[in-house]
C-alpha positions as CSV (number, residue, x, y, z in Angstrom):
1,X,151.5,74.7,44.7
2,X,151.3,77.1,41.8
3,X,148.8,79.9,42.7
4,X,148.1,80.5,39.0
5,X,146.7,77.1,38.8
6,X,144.4,77.5,41.8
7,X,140.8,77.0,40.7
8,X,138.5,80.0,40.6
9,X,135.9,78.1,42.7
10,X,138.4,77.9,45.6
11,X,138.9,81.7,45.6
12,X,135.1,82.3,45.5
13,X,134.7,79.9,48.4
14,X,137.4,81.8,50.4
15,X,135.7,85.1,49.7
16,X,132.3,83.9,50.7
17,X,133.8,82.5,54.0
18,X,135.4,85.9,54.6
19,X,132.1,87.6,54.1
20,X,130.0,85.2,56.3
21,X,130.7,86.8,59.7
22,X,129.7,90.3,58.5
23,X,126.6,89.0,56.8
24,X,125.6,87.3,60.1
25,X,126.3,90.4,62.1
26,X,124.3,92.6,59.7
27,X,121.3,90.2,59.8
28,X,121.2,90.3,63.6
29,X,121.7,94.1,64.1
30,X,119.3,95.0,61.3
31,X,116.4,93.7,63.4
32,X,116.7,96.6,65.8
33,X,117.5,99.3,63.3
34,X,114.8,101.5,61.8
35,X,115.3,103.3,58.5
36,X,118.5,101.4,57.4
37,X,121.9,100.8,58.8
38,X,123.6,102.8,61.5
39,X,126.7,104.9,60.8
40,X,128.7,102.3,62.8
41,X,127.4,99.5,60.6
42,X,128.2,101.5,57.5
43,X,131.7,102.1,58.7
44,X,132.1,98.4,59.2
45,X,130.8,97.8,55.8
46,X,133.3,100.2,54.2
47,X,136.1,98.5,56.1
48,X,134.9,95.1,54.9
49,X,134.5,96.2,51.3
50,X,138.1,97.6,51.4
51,X,139.5,94.3,52.7
52,X,137.5,92.1,50.4
53,X,138.2,94.4,47.4
54,X,142.0,94.3,48.0
55,X,141.7,90.5,48.4
56,X,139.9,90.2,45.1
57,X,142.4,92.4,43.3
58,X,145.3,90.4,44.6
59,X,143.6,87.1,43.7
60,X,142.6,88.4,40.3
61,X,146.2,89.5,39.7
62,X,147.7,86.2,40.8
63,X,145.1,84.1,38.8
64,X,145.1,86.5,35.8
65,X,141.4,86.9,36.2
66,X,140.7,90.5,35.0
67,X,137.0,90.3,36.0
68,X,137.8,89.4,39.6
69,X,140.4,92.1,39.8
70,X,137.9,94.6,38.4
71,X,135.3,93.5,41.0
72,X,137.9,94.1,43.7
73,X,138.6,97.6,42.3
74,X,134.9,98.5,42.2
75,X,134.4,97.2,45.7
76,X,137.2,99.3,47.0
77,X,135.8,102.4,45.2
78,X,132.4,101.7,46.8
79,X,134.2,101.7,50.2
80,X,135.8,105.0,49.5
81,X,132.4,106.6,48.5
82,X,130.8,105.2,51.6
83,X,133.5,106.7,53.8
84,X,133.0,110.1,52.0
85,X,129.3,109.9,52.7
86,X,129.8,109.2,56.3
87,X,132.3,112.0,56.6
88,X,129.9,114.5,55.0
89,X,127.1,113.3,57.2
90,X,129.2,114.0,60.3
91,X,130.2,117.4,59.0
92,X,126.5,118.3,58.3
93,X,125.5,117.2,61.8
94,X,128.3,119.2,63.3
95,X,127.4,122.3,61.3
96,X,123.7,122.1,62.2
97,X,124.6,121.6,65.9
98,X,126.9,124.7,65.8
99,X,124.2,126.7,64.0
100,X,121.6,125.7,66.7
101,X,124.0,126.5,69.5
102,X,124.9,129.9,68.0
103,X,121.2,130.7,67.5
104,X,120.5,129.9,71.2
105,X,123.4,132.1,72.4
106,X,122.3,135.0,70.1
107,X,118.7,134.7,71.3
108,X,119.9,134.9,74.9
109,X,121.9,138.0,74.1
110,X,119.0,139.6,72.3
111,X,116.7,138.8,75.3
112,X,119.2,140.5,77.6
113,X,119.2,143.5,75.4
114,X,115.4,143.6,75.4
115,X,115.3,143.3,79.2
116,X,117.9,146.1,79.6
117,X,115.9,148.4,77.2
118,X,112.7,147.7,79.2
119,X,114.4,148.4,82.5
120,X,115.9,151.7,81.2
121,X,112.5,152.7,79.7
122,X,110.8,152.0,83.1
123,X,113.4,154.0,84.9
124,X,113.1,156.9,82.6
125,X,109.3,156.9,82.8
126,X,109.5,156.8,86.6
127,X,111.9,159.7,86.7
128,X,109.8,161.7,84.3
129,X,106.8,161.0,86.4
130,X,108.4,162.2,89.6
131,X,109.5,165.4,88.0
132,X,106.0,165.9,86.6
133,X,104.4,165.4,89.9
134,X,106.9,167.8,91.7
135,X,106.7,170.6,89.2
136,X,103.7,169.8,87.1
137,X,102.9,173.3,86.0
138,X,106.4,174.3,85.2
139,X,107.6,171.3,83.4
140,X,104.5,170.3,81.4
141,X,106.1,171.3,78.0
142,X,109.5,169.9,79.1
143,X,107.9,166.6,80.1
144,X,106.3,166.2,76.7
145,X,109.6,166.8,75.0
146,X,111.5,164.4,77.1
147,X,108.8,161.7,76.6
148,X,109.1,162.1,72.9
149,X,112.9,161.7,73.1
150,X,112.6,158.6,75.3
151,X,110.2,157.0,72.8
152,X,112.5,157.9,69.9
153,X,115.6,156.4,71.7
154,X,113.7,153.3,72.7
155,X,112.4,152.9,69.2
156,X,115.9,153.0,67.8
157,X,117.2,150.5,70.3
158,X,114.2,148.2,69.6
159,X,115.0,148.5,65.9
160,X,118.6,147.6,66.5
161,X,117.6,144.6,68.6
162,X,115.1,143.4,66.0
163,X,117.8,143.7,63.3
164,X,120.2,141.7,65.4
165,X,117.7,138.9,65.8
166,X,117.0,139.0,62.0
167,X,120.7,138.7,61.4
168,X,120.9,135.7,63.7
169,X,118.1,134.0,61.8
170,X,119.7,134.7,58.5
171,X,123.1,133.3,59.7
172,X,121.4,130.1,61.0
173,X,119.5,129.7,57.7
174,X,122.8,129.9,55.8
175,X,124.4,127.3,58.0
176,X,121.4,125.0,57.8
177,X,121.5,125.4,54.0
178,X,125.2,124.4,54.1
179,X,124.3,121.4,56.2
180,X,121.5,120.5,53.7
181,X,124.1,120.7,50.9
182,X,126.4,118.4,52.8
183,X,123.5,116.0,53.3
184,X,122.8,116.1,49.5
185,X,126.4,115.4,48.8
186,X,126.3,112.5,51.1
187,X,123.3,111.1,49.4
188,X,125.0,111.5,46.0
189,X,128.0,109.7,47.3
190,X,125.9,106.8,48.5
191,X,124.2,106.6,45.1
192,X,127.6,106.4,43.5
193,X,128.6,103.7,45.9
194,X,125.4,101.7,45.0
195,X,126.1,102.1,41.3
196,X,129.6,100.9,41.8
197,X,128.3,97.9,43.8
198,X,125.8,97.0,41.0
199,X,128.7,97.4,38.4
200,X,130.8,95.1,40.6
201,X,128.0,92.4,40.7
202,X,127.4,92.6,37.0
203,X,131.2,92.4,36.3
């Protein structure tokens, strides 16, 4: 049989038959999915579009049907864009998780510093109090000077701790912003994929 003489209706029928299992699966799984398809379903869709696109390109080449070959090319391009969107989604989620983990670790470190500062302050105050009680008359002026030094040192440590926490918040904000940028890129990629799909259908 000469493939160039194969009717276009036969090719269309074969493509519809190839698509039927995925359409049935999507209909069943979509019933339990809120807010659109899962990433696993999108990955399956990308694989399916790649296979069908290549099939259409081959069929179009054999039958000398430029429109069919173009549809296959567009469908493969859609699959590529969908894979890019999925990859960027995964990267964004990973970056956000890393930012959250880093924030939790930094907060734990900051809390430890605060506890240490409080303990040191309490120890200094207790020592100063014992000295004051033992030699109240003699060390009155000395006590006041030491208390002022303790407050100044504690204030500097507290300022450093506060600055460290502010830096942690800034780092997290930067990483969350990067994650948001990746999300936006993923959305743009999906939009491109949809446009290519519409172009495929029109073509």
